C-alpha positions in Angstrom: 0.0 0.0 0.0 2.8 2.4 0.9 4.5 1.7 -2.5 1.3 2.4 -4.3 0.9 5.7 -2.6 4.5 6.6 -3.5 3.9 5.7 -7.2 0.7 7.8 -7.2 2.4 10.7 -5.5 5.3 10.6 -8.0 2.8 10.4 -10.9 1.0 13.5 -9.6 4.3 15.4 -9.3 5.3 14.5 -12.8 1.9 15.5 -14.2 2.1 18.9 -12.3 5.7 19.5 -13.5 4.8 18.6 -17.1 1.9 21.1 -17.0 4.2 23.8 -15.8 6.6 23.1 -18.7 3.8 23.9 -21.2 2.9 27.3 -19.5 3.1 30.1 -21.9 5.5 33.1 -21.8 4.3 36.4 -20.5 4.0 39.1 -23.2 6.8 41.6 -22.6 7.4 44.5 -25.0 10.4 46.7 -25.5 10.0 48.2 -22.0 11.2 44.8 -20.6 8.2 44.7 -18.3 4.9 42.8 -18.3 2.0 44.9 -19.5 4.5 47.5 -20.6 5.3 48.6 -17.0 1.8 49.4 -16.0 0.4 48.4 -12.6 -1.8 45.3 -12.9 -3.4 45.8 -9.5 -4.4 49.4 -10.3 -6.9 48.3 -13.0 -9.1 46.9 -10.2 -9.3 50.4 -8.6 -10.3 52.2 -11.8 -14.0 52.9 -12.8 -14.8 50.9 -15.9 -16.6 52.5 -18.8 -19.5 50.7 -20.4 -18.6 48.3 -23.1 -17.6 50.3 -26.2 -16.6 53.3 -24.1 -13.1 54.5 -23.6 -11.6 53.1 -20.4 -9.5 55.2 -18.0 -5.8 55.1 -18.8 -3.7 52.4 -17.1 -1.7 53.5 -14.1 2.1 53.5 -14.7 4.2 51.3 -12.4 7.4 52.5 -10.9 10.7 51.0 -12.0 11.8 50.7 -8.4 8.8 48.8 -7.2 8.7 45.4 -9.0 8.0 41.7 -8.6 8.7 38.7 -10.8 6.0 36.4 -12.0 5.5 34.0 -15.0 9.1 34.8 -16.1 8.6 38.5 -16.3 9.2 41.6 -14.2 6.0 43.5 -13.2 6.0 47.2 -12.1 3.7 48.7 -9.5 2.6 52.2 -8.5 3.0 51.4 -4.8 4.5 48.8 -2.5 0.9 48.0 -1.3 0.0 47.0 -4.9 3.1 45.0 -5.2 2.4 43.1 -2.0 -1.2 42.5 -3.1 0.1 41.1 -6.5 2.7 38.9 -4.8 0.0 37.4 -2.5 -2.2 36.5 -5.5 -0.7 37.1 -8.9 -3.3 35.0 -10.8 -6.0 37.4 -9.5 -4.3 40.5 -11.0 -2.3 39.3 -14.0 -4.1 39.7 -17.3 -5.6 36.7 -19.0 -3.7 34.9 -21.8 -0.2 35.9 -20.5 -1.0 39.6 -21.4 -1.8 38.9 -25.0 -4.8 40.4 -26.8 -8.0 38.7 -25.7 -9.6 39.1 -29.2 -6.4 37.8 -30.9 -6.7 34.7 -28.8 -10.4 34.4 -29.7 -9.3 34.5 -33.4 -6.6 31.9 -32.9 -3.3 33.9 -32.5 -1.0 35.5 -29.9 -0.7 39.2 -30.6 0.5 42.0 -28.3 -1.9 44.0 -26.1 -2.2 47.7 -25.4 -2.4 48.1 -21.6 -4.8 51.1 -22.0 -7.4 48.9 -23.8 -8.7 46.8 -20.9 -11.8 45.4 -19.3 -12.4 43.4 -16.1 -15.0 40.7 -16.6 -16.0 38.4 -13.7 -12.9 39.5 -11.8 -10.4 38.8 -14.6 -8.4 41.4 -16.5 -8.5 41.3 -20.3 -6.4 43.4 -22.7 -6.8 44.1 -26.4 -4.4 45.3 -29.1 -6.1 48.4 -30.7 -9.2 50.5 -30.3 -10.7 48.9 -33.4 -10.1 45.4 -32.0 -11.4 46.4 -28.6 -14.6 47.4 -30.3 -14.9 44.0 -32.0 -14.2 42.2 -28.6 -16.7 44.4 -26.8 -19.5 43.7 -29.3 -19.7 40.1 -27.9 -17.6 39.9 -24.8 -19.0 36.6 -23.5 -18.8 34.9 -26.9 -15.2 36.1 -27.4 -14.2 34.9 -23.9 -15.6 31.5 -24.8 -13.7 31.4 -28.0 -10.5 32.6 -26.3 -10.8 29.9 -23.6 -11.3 27.3 -26.2 -8.3 28.4 -28.2 -6.0 29.1 -25.2 -5.3 25.4 -24.6 -3.5 25.1 -27.9 -2.0 28.6 -27.9 -0.6 28.8 -24.4 2.6 26.8 -25.1 3.4 28.8 -28.2 6.0 31.6 -28.0 5.0 34.9 -26.7 4.5 37.7 -29.3 7.6 39.8 -29.9 5.8 42.7 -31.6 5.2 46.1 -30.1 1.7 47.4 -29.7 3.0 51.0 -30.0 4.2 50.3 -33.5 0.5 50.0 -34.7 -0.8 53.3 -35.9 -4.3 52.6 -34.6 -2.8 53.0 -31.1 -1.7 56.5 -31.7 -3.3 58.7 -29.0 -4.0 55.7 -26.7 -1.1 56.5 -24.5 0.6 59.6 -23.2 4.1 58.4 -22.3 5.9 55.3 -21.3 5.9 53.2 -18.2 7.2 52.3 -15.8 8.2 55.7 -14.4 11.5 56.2 -12.7 
């Protein structure tokens, strides 16, 4: 009986370890930070616009208040936010390793603009451009269902290496860069 328990325990450990090996990479752009150096916890303090409306701008993190998660460095506006994130990173990190939620729904990993966000059922979703955010907002629940279905096959693929700022449709969606010094 003891030997059977050890075999089962070893099998569980191997399954858990193999699952971790297939976890996807966090999207990190040219800033070197997850979600371009914006504070992931701050989104949950912002007042959301109705679907289709312009969201408040993301809150820049500080380069001297950081934590590591999912192979990336995250920046925070305060030590309190950093501590909240460290205590429960899955609660605050954007879905799909920070890639565009609509892109995942369409079957690909593309970058995400941190100022094009929505919290749905306690989860943070990002999109790539205002136009794409409009498509996503037109059927949020349907797009989340598609994204969840696609994520299983997309998660292990390499993270996007493109910059969301290089897309002209994003002109005017940000004021400066994050994190701040």
